[in-house]
C-alpha positions as a Markdown table, in Angstrom:
| # | Residue | x | y | z |
|---|---|---|---|---|
| 1 | Met | -15.3 | -18.5 | 8.7 |
| 2 | Glu | -14.9 | -17.5 | 5.1 |
| 3 | Arg | -12.1 | -15.0 | 4.6 |
| 4 | Gln | -10.2 | -13.6 | 1.6 |
| 5 | Thr | -6.8 | -12.0 | 2.0 |
| 6 | Phe | -5.1 | -9.6 | -0.4 |
| 7 | Arg | -1.4 | -8.8 | 0.0 |
| 8 | Thr | 1.2 | -6.6 | -1.5 |
| 9 | Ile | 3.4 | -7.8 | -4.3 |
| 10 | Arg | 6.4 | -9.1 | -2.5 |
| 11 | Thr | 8.4 | -11.1 | -5.0 |
| 12 | Gly | 9.0 | -8.3 | -7.4 |
| 13 | Ser | 10.1 | -5.9 | -4.7 |
| 14 | Ala | 12.5 | -8.5 | -3.3 |
| 15 | Ile | 14.0 | -9.1 | -6.8 |
| 16 | Ala | 14.2 | -5.4 | -7.4 |
| 17 | Ala | 15.9 | -4.8 | -4.0 |
| 18 | Gly | 18.4 | -7.6 | -4.8 |
| 19 | Leu | 19.3 | -6.3 | -8.2 |
| 20 | Leu | 19.6 | -2.7 | -7.0 |
| 21 | Ala | 21.8 | -3.8 | -4.1 |
| 22 | Val | 24.1 | -5.8 | -6.5 |
| 23 | Ala | 24.2 | -2.8 | -8.9 |
| 24 | Gly | 25.1 | -0.6 | -5.9 |
| 25 | Val | 27.8 | -2.9 | -4.5 |
| 26 | Ala | 29.5 | -3.8 | -7.7 |
| 27 | Pro | 31.1 | -0.3 | -8.1 |
| 28 | Val | 32.4 | -0.6 | -4.6 |
| 29 | Val | 34.1 | -3.8 | -5.4 |
| 30 | Leu | 35.6 | -2.2 | -8.5 |
| 31 | Leu | 36.8 | 0.7 | -6.4 |
| 32 | Ile | 38.5 | -1.7 | -4.0 |
| 33 | Arg | 40.3 | -3.3 | -6.9 |
| 34 | His | 41.5 | 0.2 | -8.0 |
| 35 | Val | 39.7 | 0.3 | -11.3 |
| 36 | Thr | 39.0 | 3.8 | -12.2 |
| 37 | Leu | 35.8 | 4.5 | -14.1 |
| 38 | Gly | 35.3 | 8.1 | -13.2 |
| 39 | Pro | 32.6 | 9.2 | -10.8 |
| 40 | Ala | 30.2 | 6.3 | -11.5 |
| 41 | Pro | 31.7 | 3.9 | -8.9 |
| 42 | Val | 31.2 | 6.5 | -6.2 |
| 43 | Leu | 27.8 | 7.7 | -7.2 |
| 44 | Ala | 26.2 | 4.4 | -8.0 |
| 45 | Pro | 26.1 | 3.1 | -4.4 |
| 46 | Val | 25.0 | 6.5 | -3.1 |
| 47 | Ile | 22.0 | 6.4 | -5.4 |
| 48 | Leu | 21.2 | 2.7 | -5.7 |
| 49 | Leu | 21.6 | 1.4 | -2.2 |
| 50 | Pro | 18.9 | 3.7 | -0.7 |
| 51 | Ile | 16.5 | 2.7 | -3.5 |
| 52 | Ala | 17.3 | -1.0 | -2.8 |
| 53 | Ala | 16.7 | -0.5 | 0.9 |
| 54 | Tyr | 13.4 | 1.3 | 0.1 |
| 55 | Ala | 12.2 | -1.6 | -2.2 |
| 56 | Phe | 13.2 | -4.2 | 0.4 |
| 57 | Trp | 11.6 | -2.4 | 3.4 |
| 58 | Phe | 8.2 | -1.5 | 1.7 |
| 59 | Gly | 8.1 | -4.6 | -0.5 |
| 60 | Val | 9.2 | -7.4 | 1.8 |
| 61 | Val | 9.4 | -6.2 | 5.4 |
| 62 | Arg | 6.4 | -3.8 | 5.5 |
| 63 | His | 4.0 | -5.6 | 3.3 |
| 64 | Ile | 0.3 | -4.9 | 3.5 |
| 65 | Ser | -2.4 | -7.5 | 4.1 |
| 66 | Ile | -6.1 | -6.7 | 3.7 |
| 67 | Asp | -8.5 | -9.3 | 5.1 |
| 68 | Val | -12.1 | -9.3 | 4.1 |
| 69 | Asp | -14.6 | -11.6 | 5.9 |
| 70 | Arg | -18.2 | -11.6 | 6.9 |
| 71 | Thr | -17.6 | -9.7 | 10.1 |
| 72 | Gly | -15.6 | -6.8 | 8.7 |
| 73 | Leu | -12.4 | -5.5 | 7.1 |
| 74 | Ala | -8.9 | -5.7 | 8.6 |
| 75 | Val | -5.6 | -4.1 | 7.4 |
| 76 | Ser | -2.2 | -5.2 | 8.6 |
| 77 | Arg | 1.2 | -3.5 | 7.9 |
| 78 | Gly | 4.0 | -5.3 | 9.6 |
| 79 | Pro | 2.9 | -5.9 | 13.3 |
| 80 | Arg | 0.2 | -3.2 | 13.2 |
| 81 | Arg | -3.4 | -4.1 | 12.6 |
| 82 | Trp | -6.6 | -2.1 | 12.1 |
| 83 | Ser | -10.0 | -3.6 | 11.8 |
| 84 | Val | -13.6 | -2.3 | 11.4 |
| 85 | Pro | -16.9 | -4.2 | 11.5 |
| 86 | Trp | -19.1 | -3.9 | 8.4 |
| 87 | Gly | -21.7 | -2.1 | 10.4 |
| 88 | Asp | -19.3 | 0.9 | 10.7 |
| 89 | Val | -18.5 | 0.9 | 7.0 |
| 90 | Arg | -20.6 | 2.8 | 4.5 |
| 91 | Glu | -18.7 | 1.8 | 1.4 |
| 92 | Val | -15.3 | 0.4 | 0.3 |
| 93 | Gly | -14.0 | 1.1 | -3.2 |
| 94 | Val | -11.2 | 2.1 | -5.5 |
| 95 | Leu | -10.8 | 5.8 | -5.9 |
| 96 | Pro | -9.1 | 6.6 | -9.2 |
| 97 | Ala | -5.9 | 8.7 | -9.1 |
| 98 | Ser | -7.6 | 11.4 | -11.2 |
| 99 | Ala | -10.2 | 11.9 | -8.4 |
| 100 | His | -7.7 | 12.8 | -5.7 |
| 101 | Gly | -4.5 | 14.0 | -7.4 |
| 102 | Thr | -2.1 | 11.3 | -6.5 |
| 103 | Pro | -0.2 | 9.0 | -8.9 |
| 104 | Ser | -1.9 | 5.8 | -7.8 |
| 105 | Asp | -5.5 | 4.6 | -7.4 |
| 106 | Leu | -6.4 | 4.2 | -3.8 |
| 107 | Leu | -8.4 | 1.5 | -2.0 |
| 108 | Val | -10.6 | 3.5 | 0.5 |
| 109 | Ala | -13.1 | 2.6 | 3.2 |
| 110 | Trp | -15.6 | 5.3 | 3.9 |
| 111 | Pro | -17.0 | 5.0 | 7.5 |
| 112 | Arg | -20.6 | 5.8 | 8.5 |
| 113 | Thr | -19.3 | 8.6 | 10.7 |
| 114 | Ala | -15.9 | 10.3 | 10.6 |
| 115 | Pro | -13.6 | 9.4 | 13.5 |
| 116 | Ala | -13.0 | 11.9 | 16.3 |
| 117 | Ala | -9.7 | 13.8 | 16.0 |
| 118 | Gln | -7.3 | 11.9 | 18.2 |
| 119 | Gly | -4.0 | 13.5 | 17.3 |
| 120 | Ala | -1.1 | 11.4 | 16.0 |
| 121 | Arg | -2.2 | 7.9 | 15.2 |
| 122 | Asp | 1.2 | 6.5 | 14.0 |
| 123 | His | 0.3 | 3.1 | 15.6 |
| 124 | Leu | -2.4 | 2.5 | 13.0 |
| 125 | Pro | -1.5 | 0.9 | 9.6 |
| 126 | Ile | -4.0 | 3.1 | 7.8 |
| 127 | Val | -4.7 | 6.8 | 7.5 |
| 128 | Phe | -8.0 | 8.7 | 7.7 |
| 129 | Asp | -8.0 | 11.4 | 5.0 |
| 130 | Pro | -10.5 | 14.1 | 6.0 |
| 131 | Asp | -10.5 | 15.5 | 2.4 |
| 132 | Leu | -11.6 | 12.1 | 1.1 |
| 133 | Gly | -13.7 | 11.4 | 4.2 |
| 134 | Gly | -12.4 | 7.8 | 4.3 |
| 135 | Tyr | -9.6 | 5.5 | 5.4 |
| 136 | Ile | -6.8 | 5.0 | 2.9 |
| 137 | Leu | -6.3 | 1.2 | 3.0 |
| 138 | Gly | -3.6 | 1.1 | 0.4 |
| 139 | Gln | -2.4 | 2.0 | -3.1 |
| 140 | Met | -3.7 | -0.3 | -5.7 |
| 141 | His | -0.4 | -0.6 | -7.6 |
| 142 | Arg | 1.1 | -2.3 | -4.5 |
| 143 | Leu | -1.6 | -4.9 | -4.1 |
| 144 | Ala | -1.5 | -8.3 | -5.8 |
| 145 | Ala | -5.2 | -7.9 | -6.6 |
| 146 | Thr | -7.3 | -6.1 | -9.2 |
| 147 | Pro | -10.3 | -3.9 | -8.4 |
| 148 | Ala | -12.5 | -6.7 | -9.8 |
| 149 | Gln | -11.1 | -9.2 | -7.4 |
| 150 | Leu | -11.6 | -6.9 | -4.4 |
| 151 | Glu | -15.2 | -6.1 | -5.6 |
| 152 | Ala | -16.0 | -9.8 | -5.9 |
| 153 | Ala | -14.7 | -10.5 | -2.4 |
| 154 | Val | -16.6 | -7.6 | -0.8 |
| 155 | Gly | -19.7 | -8.3 | -2.8 |
| 156 | Arg | -19.7 | -11.9 | -1.7 |
| 157 | Leu | -18.8 | -11.3 | 2.0 |
| 158 | Ala | -20.5 | -8.0 | 2.6 |
| 159 | Pro | -23.1 | -7.4 | -0.1 |
| 160 | Gly | -23.9 | -3.8 | -0.9 |
| 161 | Lys | -20.6 | -2.4 | 0.6 |
| 162 | Trp | -18.6 | -2.0 | -2.6 |
| 163 | Gly | -18.7 | 1.3 | -4.3 |
| 164 | Val | -17.5 | 4.9 | -4.2 |
| 165 | Pro | -19.7 | 7.5 | -2.5 |
| 166 | Thr | -21.5 | 9.9 | -4.8 |
| 167 | Gly | -19.3 | 12.9 | -5.5 |
| 168 | Gln | -16.1 | 11.2 | -4.6 |
| 169 | Glu | -15.4 | 9.9 | -8.2 |
| 170 | Ser | -14.5 | 13.4 | -9.3 |
| 171 | Ala | -13.5 | 15.0 | -6.0 |
| 172 | Ser | -10.1 | 16.6 | -5.8 |
């Protein structure tokens, strides 16, 4: 079966996490050696180590994988997986940041019918946004793919499913 997989950018996040961890640990080493540099050795680890942990967790451990094939669309985040057959999808597309007020363009799948309210759904790797009327599959800046690559894959494997519903391009 033909399938195309898109993943988050992991290498850059791992490198960033490593550099931030080193930058956060170096002042601690200096402190142990009794070098006084003012408040910087104390503040650097407090600020940089949580940022390093965030970069490592979301860039390496919690990577996103989006699979597109002839049967449907699947999104995995860590051990959690969500899939939907193409028959249940109206459209898939990239919603510009300006259309929804967030700092990043979003990859969104709009279902044919909105899901029934089921309370907390923390077990799913995606979120249904009632304001957008679609499932947020991921932020484009985190994916190692361009909108053109995603469009080509969806166009090849599910013709007619790529696009943004009318009115969503400028919705807020």
